[in-house]
Each structure stands twice: as C-alpha cells, then as structure tokens.
C-alpha positions in Angstrom: 0.0 0.0 0.0 2.8 2.4 0.9 4.6 1.4 -2.3 1.4 2.3 -4.3 1.1 5.6 -2.5 4.8 6.3 -3.1 4.4 5.4 -6.8 1.4 7.7 -7.1 3.3 10.5 -5.4 6.2 10.0 -7.9 3.7 10.0 -10.8 2.1 13.1 -9.5 5.5 14.7 -9.0 6.5 13.8 -12.5 3.1 15.1 -13.8 3.7 18.4 -11.9 7.2 18.7 -13.4 5.8 18.0 -16.8 3.1 20.6 -16.4 5.7 23.1 -15.1 8.0 22.3 -18.0 5.2 22.5 -20.5 4.1 25.9 -19.1 7.7 27.1 -19.1 8.2 25.8 -22.7 4.9 27.5 -23.7 6.1 30.8 -22.2 9.5 30.5 -24.0 7.6 29.7 -27.2 5.4 32.7 -26.8 8.4 34.9 -26.1 10.4 33.5 -29.0 7.6 33.3 -31.6 5.8 36.5 -30.9 7.4 39.0 -28.4 11.0 38.9 -29.7 10.0 39.0 -33.5 7.5 41.8 -32.8 10.0 43.8 -30.8 12.6 43.3 -33.6 10.1 44.3 -36.3 9.2 47.4 -34.3 12.9 48.3 -33.8 13.9 47.8 -37.4 10.8 49.8 -38.5 11.9 52.6 -36.2 15.5 52.4 -37.5 14.3 52.5 -41.1 12.0 55.4 -40.4 14.7 57.4 -38.6 17.1 56.9 -41.5 14.4 57.9 -44.0 13.5 61.0 -42.0 17.1 62.1 -41.7 17.7 61.5 -45.4 14.4 63.3 -46.3 15.3 66.2 -44.0 18.7 66.6 -45.7 17.0 66.5 -49.1 14.5 69.1 -48.1 17.2 71.3 -46.7 19.3 71.1 -49.8 16.4 71.9 -52.1 15.4 74.7 -49.8 18.9 76.1 -49.9 19.0 75.7 -53.7 15.6 77.5 -54.1 16.7 80.3 -51.7 19.9 80.8 -53.7 18.2 80.8 -57.1 14.9 82.4 -56.1 14.3 84.0 -59.4 15.1 81.2 -61.8 14.8 78.0 -59.9 11.5 77.0 -61.5 13.3 76.7 -64.8 16.2 74.6 -63.4 14.4 71.4 -62.5 17.2 69.4 -64.3 19.6 70.6 -61.7 17.6 69.3 -58.7 18.8 65.7 -59.0 22.4 66.8 -58.7 21.5 68.9 -55.6 20.4 65.8 -53.7 22.7 63.3 -55.3 25.1 63.2 -52.3 22.3 62.5 -49.9 21.0 59.6 -51.9 24.3 57.7 -51.8 24.8 55.1 -49.2 22.3 54.0 -46.5 20.7 50.6 -45.8 17.2 51.2 -47.3 17.4 53.1 -50.6 14.0 54.7 -51.4 11.9 53.4 -54.2 10.5 56.9 -55.0 11.7 60.4 -54.3 9.9 63.4 -55.9 9.6 67.1 -55.4 6.1 68.5 -55.9 5.9 72.3 -56.2 3.1 74.6 -55.2 1.5 74.2 -58.7 1.3 70.4 -58.3 4.0 69.7 -60.8 6.0 66.6 -59.9 9.8 66.3 -60.4 10.9 62.7 -59.9 14.5 61.9 -58.8 16.4 58.8 -59.9 16.5 56.3 -57.1 17.9 52.7 -56.6 15.3 51.1 -54.4 12.4 48.9 -55.7 8.8 49.0 -54.5 8.2 46.3 -51.9 5.2 44.8 -50.2 5.7 46.9 -47.1 6.4 50.6 -47.8 6.9 53.7 -45.7 5.5 57.0 -47.0 6.9 60.3 -45.6 7.1 63.8 -46.8 8.7 67.2 -45.8 8.2 70.8 -46.7 10.5 72.8 -49.0 10.7 76.6 -48.5 12.5 79.5 -50.1 13.7 80.7 -46.8 10.4 82.3 -45.8 7.4 80.5 -47.2 6.7 77.0 -48.5 7.2 76.4 -52.2 6.5 72.7 -52.3 7.1 69.4 -50.6 9.4 66.4 -51.0 7.8 62.9 -50.8 9.7 59.7 -50.3 8.7 56.0 -50.4 11.0 53.6 -48.6 10.5 49.8 -49.0 10.6 48.0 -45.6 10.9 44.5 -46.9 14.7 44.2 -46.4 14.4 45.8 -43.0 11.7 43.5 -41.8 12.9 40.3 -43.5 15.4 39.4 -40.8 12.7 39.7 -38.1 10.3 37.6 -40.1 13.0 35.1 -40.8 13.8 35.0 -37.1 10.2 34.3 -36.3 10.1 31.5 -38.9 13.3 30.0 -37.6 11.9 30.2 -34.1 8.7 28.4 -35.2 10.6 25.6 -36.8 13.0 25.4 -33.8 10.1 25.2 -31.3 8.3 22.5 -33.4 11.5 20.5 -33.5 12.0 21.1 -29.8 8.5 19.8 -29.0 9.2 16.7 -31.1 12.4 16.0 -29.4 10.8 16.5 -26.0 8.3 13.8 -26.8 11.0 11.5 -28.2 13.9 11.7 -25.8 12.6 13.8 -22.9 15.6 15.0 -20.9 17.9 15.2 -24.0 15.3 17.5 -25.7 15.3 19.7 -22.6 19.0 20.1 -22.8 18.9 20.9 -26.4 16.2 23.5 -25.8 18.3 25.2 -23.2 21.2 25.2 -25.6 19.0 26.8 -28.3 17.8 29.4 -25.8 21.4 30.2 -24.9 22.3 30.6 -28.6 19.2 32.9 -29.0 20.3 34.9 -26.0 23.8 35.3 -27.5 22.2 36.3 -30.9 20.0 38.9 -29.1 23.1 40.2 -27.3 24.9 40.6 -30.6 21.9 42.4 -32.1 21.7 44.7 -29.1 25.4 45.5 -29.4 24.9 46.3 -33.1 21.9 48.6 -32.3 24.1 50.3 -29.7 26.8 50.8 -32.3 24.2 52.2 -34.7 23.0 54.6 -32.0 26.5 55.8 -31.3 27.1 56.4 -35.0 23.9 58.4 -35.2 24.9 60.4 -32.1 28.3 61.1 -33.8 26.6 62.2 -37.0 24.3 64.4 -34.9 27.3 66.1 -33.4 28.8 66.6 -36.9 25.5 68.2 -38.0 25.6 70.5 -34.9 29.1 71.6 -35.8 28.1 72.1 -39.4 25.3 74.3 -38.2 27.8 76.4 -36.2 29.8 76.7 -39.4 26.8 78.1 -41.2 26.1 80.5 -38.3 29.7 81.8 -38.4 29.4 82.3 -42.2 26.1 84.1 -41.8 27.4 86.4 -39.1 30.4 87.3 -41.1 28.6 87.9 -44.3 25.6 89.8 -42.9 27.2 91.8 -40.1 31.0 91.9 -39.9 31.7 92.6 -43.6 29.2 95.4 -43.6 31.4 97.8 -41.7 34.5 97.7 -43.9 32.2 97.7 -47.0 30.5 100.9 -45.7 34.0 102.4 -45.1 35.1 101.6 -48.6 31.9 102.8 -50.2 31.8 106.1 -48.2 35.4 107.1 -48.8 35.1 106.0 -52.4 32.3 108.5 -52.8 34.2 111.2 -51.0 37.2 110.5 -53.3 35.0 110.8 -56.4 33.5 114.1 -55.1 37.0 115.4 -54.4 38.0 114.5 -57.9 34.9 116.0 -59.5 35.5 119.2 -57.5 38.9 119.7 -59.1 41.1 117.6 -56.8 42.2 120.5 -54.6 43.5 120.0 -51.1 45.1 117.1 -49.3 42.0 115.1 -48.5 42.7 112.4 -51.1 45.5 110.9 -49.1 43.3 110.5 -46.0 40.5 109.0 -48.2 42.9 106.5 -49.7 44.2 105.5 -46.2 40.7 104.8 -45.0 40.0 102.8 -48.2 43.1 100.7 -47.5 42.2 100.1 -43.9 38.7 98.9 -45.0 40.1 96.6 -47.6 42.6 95.2 -45.1 39.8 94.5 -42.6 37.8 92.8 -45.2 40.9 90.7 -46.2 41.5 89.8 -42.6 37.9 88.7 -42.0 37.7 86.7 -45.2 41.1 85.1 -44.5 39.8 84.1 -41.0 36.6 82.6 -42.6 38.6 80.7 -45.3 41.0 79.3 -42.7 38.0 78.2 -40.5 36.2 76.5 -43.3 39.4 74.9 -44.5 39.9 73.0 -41.2 37.4 70.3 -42.3 39.3 69.7 -45.5 42.7 69.2 -43.8 44.1 65.7 -44.1 44.9 64.3 -40.6 47.5 61.8 -39.8 47.2 60.6 -36.2 50.6 59.7 -34.8 52.0 59.4 -31.3 53.0 63.0 -30.4 54.2 64.5 -27.1 51.9 67.3 -25.9 55.0 69.0 -24.6 56.4 69.3 -28.1 53.1 70.8 -29.4 53.3 73.4 -26.5 56.8 74.3 -27.4 55.9 74.8 -31.1 52.9 77.0 -30.1 55.1 79.1 -27.7 57.7 79.7 -30.5 54.9 80.9 -32.8 53.8 83.5 -30.2 57.3 84.9 -29.8 57.3 85.2 -26.0 53.8 86.9 -25.9 53.0 84.6 -22.9 55.0 82.9 -20.2 54.1 79.2 -20.3 54.8 76.6 -17.5 53.9 72.9 -17.6 54.5 69.8 -15.7 54.4 66.2 -16.9 52.4 66.1 -20.1 51.3 62.9 -21.8 52.0 61.4 -25.2 48.8 61.6 -27.4 47.7 59.9 -30.6 46.7 62.9 -32.7 47.6 65.0 -35.7 50.7 66.9 -34.6 50.2 70.0 -36.7 46.5 70.5 -35.7 47.3 69.9 -32.1 50.0 72.6 -32.2 47.6 75.0 -34.0 45.0 74.3 -31.2 47.4 75.1 -28.4 48.7 78.2 -30.3 45.1 79.5 -30.7 44.4 79.1 -27.0 47.6 80.8 -25.9 47.0 83.6 -28.4 43.6 84.2 -26.8 45.2 84.4 -23.4 47.8 86.8 -24.7 45.1 89.1 -26.0 43.3 89.1 -22.7 46.2 89.7 -20.3 46.2 92.5 -17.8 47.6 95.8 -19.1 51.4 96.1 -18.7 51.8 92.4 -17.7 52.9 89.4 -19.7 50.2 86.7 -19.1 51.4 83.6 -17.4 49.8 80.3 -18.4 50.1 77.0 -16.5 49.3 73.7 -18.4 48.2 70.5 -16.7 46.9 67.2 -18.0 44.6 64.7 -16.2 43.7 61.2 -17.2 40.0 60.5 -17.6 38.1 57.3 -18.6 39.2 57.0 -22.2 40.3 60.6 -22.5 42.9 63.2 -21.5 41.7 66.5 -20.1 44.2 69.4 -20.8 43.7 72.6 -18.7 45.3 75.9 -19.6 45.0 78.4 -16.7 46.1 82.1 -17.0 46.2 85.1 -14.7 44.7 87.6 -17.1 41.2 89.2 -17.2 38.4 87.3 -15.5 35.8 85.5 -17.5 33.2 88.2 -16.8 35.3 90.7 -18.8 35.8 88.4 -21.8 32.3 88.3 -23.2 31.6 84.6 -22.5 28.7 84.5 -24.9 30.7 85.6 -27.9 34.2 84.3 -27.2 33.6 81.1 -29.2 32.5 83.0 -32.4 34.8 83.3 -35.4 35.5 87.0 -34.9 34.8 89.2 -31.9 35.0 92.9 -31.3 38.1 94.0 -29.5 39.2 97.3 -28.0 38.7 100.2 -30.3 36.2 98.3 -32.4 38.7 96.2 -34.3 37.9 92.5 -35.0 39.8 89.8 -33.2 39.8 86.1 -33.8 37.5 84.2 -31.5 37.8 80.6 -30.4 35.6 79.1 -33.1 38.5 77.6 -34.9 40.0 76.2 -31.7 36.7 74.6 -30.8 36.4 73.1 -34.3 40.0 71.7 -34.1 39.3 70.2 -30.7 36.2 68.5 -32.2 38.1 67.2 -35.3 40.7 65.8 -32.9 37.9 63.9 -31.2 37.4 66.0 -28.1 35.6 69.2 -26.9 36.6 72.7 -25.8 35.1 74.8 -23.0 36.0 77.6 -20.6 35.8 77.8 -16.8 36.4 80.5 -14.2 39.9 80.5 -12.8 40.5 79.7 -9.1 41.8 83.2 -8.6 42.3 85.6 -11.5 41.9 84.7 -15.1 40.2 81.8 -16.8 40.8 78.1 -17.5 40.5 76.9 -21.1 39.9 73.1 -21.1 39.8 70.6 -23.9 39.7 66.8 -24.0 41.5 64.5 -26.4 40.8 60.7 -26.8 43.4 58.2 -25.9 42.8 56.6 -29.3 42.3 58.5 -32.5 38.7 59.2 -33.4 37.0 57.7 -36.5 36.2 60.6 -38.9 32.7 60.5 -40.5 
C-alpha cells in the first residue's frame, strides 16, 4: 500500500514537473515566436523610419537652400535638382523606391533612385521653403521588406525550432530539454549581438548628430560674417570712395585724397582679414589628418615659439597623445593667443598647463592670470571673430573649438581659481573615427 502511495506520489511529481516544464516551454515559445520578433520588427521599423526621416530632411534642406539661392530662376532649373540631392541619396541601408519634389502648382519632379517597390512601404514627406514661405514638398517612399525580412526570418526559424524542440521532448525527454536550453542560450547570444549592433548604430547616429551641430555652427559663423562683420568695412570703402569721387569732381584741390585712400586701404585690409579668417576656418574640415604618437610638450613648445614670448608658459608632466601633430600645435597656439590678447595691461600673461587622465580621454587645462571671464564676453568668445578694444575685429575661439572637435574632443571655458580663466579641452586616448 505504501509502495502504491509512493508510486502515485512519484507519478504526481512527474506530472507536476511535466506541467511546469510545459508551461515554461509555452512561455518560451510565446516569447520566441511573438514577443521577440514583434520587438525586432518594431525596432527595425523605427530604424528605417529614422534613417528615412534624416535623409528626407537633408534632401528638403538642400532643395530649400537651392531654391533660396536661385529664387528668381529655380523654376526653370528642374534638371539641376537631382544633382543637388545626389550626395544625400548615396549610401544607406534602405534606398528609397521613390523620391519626388512637388511644387506649389502640383508639378512633380521625380528623382532617380535605386530602391524597388516592396510589399511593405513607408510614405513620408517634408516641406520645402524658399527661406520664408513653403514652395512645395518632398515625398519619399521607402521599402521596408529588407528591414523586416530578418525579423520575419527570425520568427520563422523560431517556429521551426520550437516545433523540433517539442518533437524531441516527446522522443527523448531530458535530452530534448538540454537541447532547448542550448537553443535558448544561442538565441540569447544572438540577441546580445543584435543589441550591441543597435548600440553601435545609436553611437554612430549620435556622432553624426554632433557633426550636424558643428556644421550648423559653421553656417552660423558664415552668416554672421557675411551679414554683419563685412558690412562695416564695406561701408567704409563705399563712403570714402564716394568722397574721393566728389573730391576728384571738385577739381582735386586740397590734401583730402591721401586720407581717403588711407581709409580705403584700412577697410580693404579689414575685409581681407575677415575673409582670411573665414577661409581658414572652413578649410579646417578639408585638412588631411595623420594621427601619430605626439608628445603634448612638443606641441606646446611649437605654439610658444609661434607667439614669440607673448606669454610665459609653464607645464608639468604632459602625456604622449595619438593625434595630428600640426593640428594639435595649432589648437594650443590659438588658446595661448587668446590668453595673450586678454592679459592685464602692462603684464605678460602667465599660463600653466596641466593634463589629467580620464576614462578613455585626456583633459588638458590651460589656466592664465589675465582678465576674469566676466570681462571676456563669454557668450561671444567662441565666435569666429569678436570685437576687441577700439572696435577692431579679433579672432575668436571658433577655430579652436572646431579643431578640438576634429581631434575627437571638446573645448570649453571655466572661471579661474583666482584671477583669469581656464581653457579646457579633451582628447581621446585613441584617434577618433572621422565621419
């Protein structure tokens, strides 16, 4: 009797284990067959939509810029529009199957694309303006078949795997359970790899966003220079040219001509200086960089020689970095030149340089004893050109900030512990990947 009861207890225990195992297997099947594929489909759909929206935004911005630059004749230059957006359409993982510009009159201008129409398509559009008002819209159709196929394939493979797993459970029991655990472990590893790939994609998008931000700053500097800074020397040249013409028409008597010519020369020189600063700034992105091991101390010495004793520089132990030696020296020289321009009257600025190791980066700090930050116009000091004493234009720290960015770091300013300020920038321990 006791043996029968013990046997029944064993059978009941085995039945409970089987029910628990069946429920667990059903839960895993639900997760594998529905939750994971659905999450992957949603993720890949969002990635494809984000890429399409970024691409369409760039297309709309380029067409808007083209329309604004050719406001009077752009309607007749539809053949040039494909070349305007050609660079944006290259690359990418999901080429559009249709890209067209529809103007305010309803006329459609189709652009050549490489994608083909799929069963699942994403339709998006963006507005094109001439700088003030809408002149049309850009529409894009992106096929999602390639983006969704891995998820559907994963679901199909999961279905087949689960069917095989159930068959093996019925046939060999424990052996099938071990195999299922192995499959689950492989799936977990695959998901881990996919998560890492998604994280790498996110980091790449973040880096591209930073590049777009810097490009926006470039456009801002160009706009400020062309719409504001160049007006003053142009007004000078125009005014004194008119005075010189009047003097000539009046018979050319007196000594005013020499003064007029001097003012004309000064205006032209200021224009040349500003245009040279703009050209040098925009040329930074075109410079070829060759990251090599370079001692920061050597870059500091090169920068000090360029300034010809305009500042007194002290430093301690400085690291060896992997960076472009010439651009690093230019960066340090720009920062020291800024400190030389903002020293206290009658005193040679003293600068102390330190380097601190961070997680994956080096932080370099240049502290001076010059004017405090409140007297240096913190809001404008990172512009391309700033107004100095007497109204003349001085170089700002825009070029230095861009060089720090191209070297893989960032530049900012802090209040000094006593007098002066601290200019800080970071550089990576390993050379950055340029986009």
